[in-house]
ROSE-149160 format. One record per residue (C-alpha): x, y, z. Coordinates in steps of 0.02 Angstrom, whole numbers, padded with zeros to 5 digits. Example, Ala and Ser with C-alpha at 12.3 -4.5 7.8 and 13.67 -1.06 7.14 Angstrom:
// residues 2
REC  X  Y  Z
REC  00615  -00225  00390;
REC  00684  -00053  00357;
***
This chain:
// residues 274
REC  X  Y  Z
REC  00000  -00002  -00014;
REC  00116  00161  00062;
REC  00308  00139  00055;
REC  00294  00143  00228;
REC  00230  -00052  00209;
REC  00380  -00076  00066;
REC  00432  -00195  00177;
REC  00305  -00315  00189;
REC  00318  -00342  -00018;
REC  00360  -00525  -00066;
REC  00522  -00508  -00174;
REC  00540  -00540  -00375;
REC  00377  -00456  -00394;
REC  00257  -00635  -00293;
REC  00079  -00584  -00255;
REC  00064  -00545  -00077;
REC  -00039  -00674  00003;
REC  -00143  -00627  00169;
REC  -00227  -00796  00242;
REC  -00336  -00802  00388;
REC  -00401  -00943  00478;
REC  -00574  -01038  00434;
REC  -00701  -01012  00589;
REC  -00747  -01158  00661;
REC  -00938  -01189  00654;
REC  -01048  -01139  00779;
REC  -01138  -01261  00895;
REC  -01273  -01135  00905;
REC  -01319  -01103  00725;
REC  -01231  -00940  00697;
REC  -01185  -00897  00527;
REC  -01043  -00946  00487;
REC  -00911  -00841  00386;
REC  -00755  -00893  00288;
REC  -00604  -00804  00251;
REC  -00525  -00797  00084;
REC  -00340  -00774  00042;
REC  -00311  -00608  -00019;
REC  -00192  -00553  -00163;
REC  -00118  -00392  -00188;
REC  -00046  -00365  -00373;
REC  00122  -00273  -00314;
REC  00097  -00159  -00470;
REC  00017  00015  -00467;
REC  -00111  00090  -00556;
REC  -00041  00167  -00732;
REC  -00137  00341  -00665;
REC  -00312  00428  -00628;
REC  -00433  00464  -00723;
REC  -00444  00683  -00690;
REC  -00616  00685  -00755;
REC  -00693  00595  -00615;
REC  -00549  00611  -00469;
REC  -00527  00775  -00444;
REC  -00472  00876  -00303;
REC  -00634  00990  -00278;
REC  -00732  00835  -00274;
REC  -00610  00736  -00151;
REC  -00590  00879  -00038;
REC  -00767  00912  -00009;
REC  -00820  00753  00079;
REC  -00859  00840  00267;
REC  -00874  00679  00385;
REC  -00846  00671  00590;
REC  -00824  00475  00609;
REC  -00646  00530  00594;
REC  -00654  00648  00731;
REC  -00505  00645  00866;
REC  -00537  00492  00992;
REC  -00601  00395  00863;
REC  -00446  00302  00792;
REC  -00536  00135  00767;
REC  -00657  00163  00651;
REC  -00691  00055  00537;
REC  -00834  00067  00386;
REC  -00906  -00048  00257;
REC  -00996  00056  00140;
REC  -01113  00050  -00015;
REC  -01144  00190  -00134;
REC  -01286  00184  -00248;
REC  -01409  00301  -00326;
REC  -01623  00294  -00368;
REC  -01574  00291  -00544;
REC  -01423  00274  -00675;
REC  -01330  00447  -00735;
REC  -01320  00506  -00542;
REC  -01144  00513  -00524;
REC  -01134  00365  -00366;
REC  -00957  00294  -00467;
REC  -00888  00478  -00474;
REC  -00921  00497  -00270;
REC  -00874  00318  -00221;
REC  -00718  00365  -00314;
REC  -00667  00528  -00226;
REC  -00767  00459  -00065;
REC  -00638  00309  -00047;
REC  -00492  00452  -00108;
REC  -00526  00556  00012;
REC  -00540  00410  00154;
REC  -00363  00360  00109;
REC  -00277  00503  00110;
REC  -00356  00592  00244;
REC  -00358  00458  00378;
REC  -00198  00338  00321;
REC  -00304  00214  00335;
REC  -00292  00065  00225;
REC  -00454  00081  00088;
REC  -00514  -00042  -00020;
REC  -00638  00010  -00149;
REC  -00750  -00113  -00242;
REC  -00845  -00123  -00404;
REC  -01000  -00216  -00373;
REC  -01064  -00110  -00545;
REC  -01081  -00269  -00647;
REC  -01150  -00189  -00831;
REC  -01027  -00042  -00805;
REC  -00873  -00088  -00706;
REC  -00792  00086  -00713;
REC  -00671  00058  -00574;
REC  -00522  -00021  -00658;
REC  -00514  00107  -00797;
REC  -00550  00260  -00671;
REC  -00373  00208  -00570;
REC  -00290  00135  -00731;
REC  -00274  -00056  -00654;
REC  -00298  -00233  -00741;
REC  -00487  -00269  -00744;
REC  -00484  -00456  -00706;
REC  -00480  -00565  -00588;
REC  -00579  -00481  -00486;
REC  -00731  -00485  -00400;
REC  -00802  -00626  -00523;
REC  -00672  -00745  -00480;
REC  -00672  -00708  -00279;
REC  -00854  -00773  -00313;
REC  -00806  -00923  -00387;
REC  -00734  -00965  -00216;
REC  -00553  -00899  -00254;
REC  -00438  -00781  -00197;
REC  -00460  -00601  -00192;
REC  -00362  -00516  -00300;
REC  -00328  -00335  -00276;
REC  -00238  -00203  -00368;
REC  -00148  -00064  -00296;
REC  -00188  00121  -00363;
REC  -00029  00259  -00351;
REC  -00115  00327  -00216;
REC  -00049  00281  -00060;
REC  -00152  00149  00063;
REC  -00306  00140  -00098;
REC  -00317  -00026  -00171;
REC  -00458  -00102  -00304;
REC  -00544  -00246  -00325;
REC  -00585  -00235  -00483;
REC  -00768  -00321  -00547;
REC  -00659  -00462  -00658;
REC  -00756  -00610  -00765;
REC  -00932  -00605  -00633;
REC  -01049  -00782  -00638;
REC  -01178  -00692  -00711;
REC  -01351  -00719  -00769;
REC  -01435  -00666  -00907;
REC  -01615  -00584  -00898;
REC  -01718  -00522  -01033;
REC  -01773  -00338  -01004;
REC  -01917  -00262  -01127;
REC  -01839  -00068  -01153;
REC  -01949  00037  -01211;
REC  -01898  00184  -01327;
REC  -01884  00371  -01274;
REC  -01995  00433  -01442;
REC  -02167  00382  -01403;
REC  -02229  00276  -01564;
REC  -02077  00180  -01588;
REC  -02060  00001  -01558;
REC  -02022  -00089  -01396;
REC  -01849  -00184  -01394;
REC  -01770  -00336  -01290;
REC  -01621  -00332  -01221;
REC  -01503  -00432  -01104;
REC  -01419  -00390  -00970;
REC  -01323  -00462  -00832;
REC  -01391  -00533  -00643;
REC  -01316  -00578  -00494;
REC  -01421  -00693  -00391;
REC  -01451  -00753  -00219;
REC  -01321  -00916  -00253;
REC  -01189  -00788  -00258;
REC  -01242  -00686  -00090;
REC  -01155  -00797  00022;
REC  -00981  -00792  -00071;
REC  -01007  -00616  -00076;
REC  -01042  -00608  00102;
REC  -00853  -00706  00133;
REC  -00786  -00589  00012;
REC  -00835  -00426  00128;
REC  -00799  -00508  00296;
REC  -00593  -00563  00226;
REC  -00594  -00376  00153;
REC  -00630  -00301  00345;
REC  -00489  -00401  00434;
REC  -00389  -00308  00317;
REC  -00424  -00125  00279;
REC  -00516  00013  00393;
REC  -00630  00081  00254;
REC  -00739  -00032  00122;
REC  -00832  00076  -00009;
REC  -00911  -00030  -00116;
REC  -01012  00042  -00300;
REC  -01159  -00046  -00312;
REC  -01277  -00034  -00449;
REC  -01423  00098  -00449;
REC  -01570  00011  -00365;
REC  -01687  00034  -00502;
REC  -01594  -00100  -00628;
REC  -01617  -00229  -00515;
REC  -01460  -00313  -00562;
REC  -01397  -00378  -00363;
REC  -01513  -00454  -00248;
REC  -01575  -00307  -00134;
REC  -01480  -00434  00012;
REC  -01322  -00407  -00058;
REC  -01346  -00219  00018;
REC  -01364  -00318  00204;
REC  -01175  -00354  00208;
REC  -01135  -00177  00227;
REC  -01155  -00046  00383;
REC  -01247  00050  00275;
REC  -01287  00159  00093;
REC  -01248  00314  00050;
REC  -01363  00373  -00092;
REC  -01299  00506  -00210;
REC  -01444  00624  -00276;
REC  -01402  00734  -00418;
REC  -01496  00885  -00420;
REC  -01626  00935  -00536;
REC  -01623  00768  -00626;
REC  -01652  00658  -00455;
REC  -01847  00684  -00411;
REC  -01939  00617  -00227;
REC  -02037  00487  -00318;
REC  -01870  00411  -00382;
REC  -01831  00418  -00181;
REC  -01984  00345  -00156;
REC  -01965  00195  -00270;
REC  -01783  00153  -00195;
REC  -01866  00136  -00014;
REC  -01989  00031  -00081;
REC  -01848  -00102  -00112;
REC  -01713  -00052  00018;
REC  -01755  -00030  00219;
REC  -01716  00172  00248;
REC  -01636  00136  00414;
REC  -01506  00052  00305;
REC  -01449  00234  00212;
REC  -01342  00340  00335;
REC  -01336  00491  00234;
REC  -01368  00571  00068;
REC  -01219  00661  -00065;
REC  -01294  00800  -00164;
REC  -01219  00792  -00337;
REC  -01212  00939  -00443;
REC  -01274  01049  -00302;
REC  -01218  01227  -00391;
REC  -01123  01337  -00261;
REC  -01031  01455  -00305;
REC  -00961  01513  -00482;
REC  -00797  01417  -00513;
REC  -00886  01277  -00416;
REC  -01013  01225  -00514;
REC  -01044  01048  -00490;
REC  -00950  00966  -00330;
REC  -01030  00834  -00229;
REC  -01096  00909  -00065;
***
């Protein structure tokens, strides 16, 4: 992660391994979680996409959970939005940057945006192996970024179910068409739970870039594996009814806060998330 951790790097550019013990099975039927091994690619990402990562974005987060006296705070947070195109990936990337740089704690950013994965492009890391391989009971392969303390779990080759979706054109009178999209199923829930649990053993902050809630690309139960959700609302686009529909799918108590994207604060700072 950082230069201070260089002594932890294995020789000959081999991937370093974290291997935990599988907890014993409980006699009282409590949920059993397995710890997967984690391999970190020693080659750092090649660049940052400056159309997504901006100082005015990651510098605009104002969170109090890292206040003095709370050095042991850890957090597993999903970033979502009611609909697509509201800026959740931008927020996820810049929040992870802010946490890694501001706290100097190990942070991992997970790409669960299975139909439109972008994290590998934003941070210049390899797209696979990643989440998909880990879901198939494999090792969790992470890539380091050029930012100290920040790693990426790209989407990889995810084992998906194909779903037919009826799409209606924006112009009335044109015929509807059927498209195929990828969705995750409940059969992958246990593996996802183990991935998150394993990451929490090694990272202080786990940030998950989720699909928009209206896409229904993942079962809602996936969000229950996180400490909470941060919902991105785009000013001038997100409507109250969009939020009402979203809360028909998720429990409002899962939402720990909102980020208002594209708020016009002052001239020259027109679209910073707040």
